[in-house]
C-alpha positions as CSV (number, residue, x, y, z in Angstrom):
1,X,146.1,81.5,139.8
2,X,148.1,81.1,142.1
3,X,151.6,80.6,141.8
4,X,152.0,83.4,138.7
5,X,153.6,86.8,141.0
6,X,153.5,88.9,137.6
7,X,150.0,89.9,135.7
8,X,146.5,88.3,138.3
9,X,144.9,88.2,134.8
10,X,147.5,85.9,133.2
11,X,147.0,82.6,134.4
12,X,150.3,80.6,136.4
13,X,151.6,77.4,134.6
14,X,149.5,74.7,137.2
15,X,146.5,77.1,136.3
16,X,147.2,77.5,132.2
17,X,147.7,73.6,131.9
18,X,144.9,73.1,133.5
19,X,142.9,75.3,131.0
20,X,144.3,74.5,128.3
21,X,142.9,70.4,128.8
22,X,139.4,72.6,130.2
23,X,139.5,74.3,127.1
24,X,140.6,70.7,125.3
25,X,137.6,68.8,126.5
26,X,135.4,71.3,125.7
27,X,136.8,72.5,122.2
28,X,136.4,76.2,123.6
29,X,138.7,78.4,122.2
30,X,142.1,80.5,123.9
31,X,142.0,83.4,121.8
32,X,145.4,82.3,120.4
33,X,145.8,80.5,117.7
34,X,148.7,79.0,115.9
35,X,150.4,80.0,112.7
36,X,148.2,77.8,110.1
37,X,145.2,79.7,112.7
38,X,143.0,76.7,114.7
39,X,143.0,77.5,117.4
40,X,145.7,76.5,120.6
41,X,146.4,76.2,124.0
42,X,148.4,79.6,126.1
43,X,151.9,79.9,125.1
44,X,153.8,79.0,128.1
45,X,155.8,81.6,127.7
46,X,152.4,84.3,128.4
47,X,153.3,85.7,132.1
48,X,157.7,86.8,130.0
49,X,155.7,88.8,127.3
50,X,156.2,92.5,127.2
51,X,153.6,94.7,125.3
52,X,154.9,95.9,121.6
53,X,154.5,99.7,123.3
54,X,153.9,101.8,125.6
55,X,151.5,103.9,123.8
56,X,147.4,103.2,123.2
57,X,147.2,102.9,119.3
58,X,145.2,105.3,117.9
59,X,141.8,104.6,117.1
60,X,140.6,104.0,114.2
61,X,138.4,106.1,111.5
């Protein structure tokens, strides 16, 4: 992950291309799904995503 100055847990654009190709070749999932529920590659804009809230969620009872 060499080209992403932000969150080190998010792969940079070049790494996402490499990871998506490897995942497609092996049939592994990224943890992202398209609108129909099928496994999807890493989003191109993931490094621009912002959290919805700064507060941790309440534990489910």
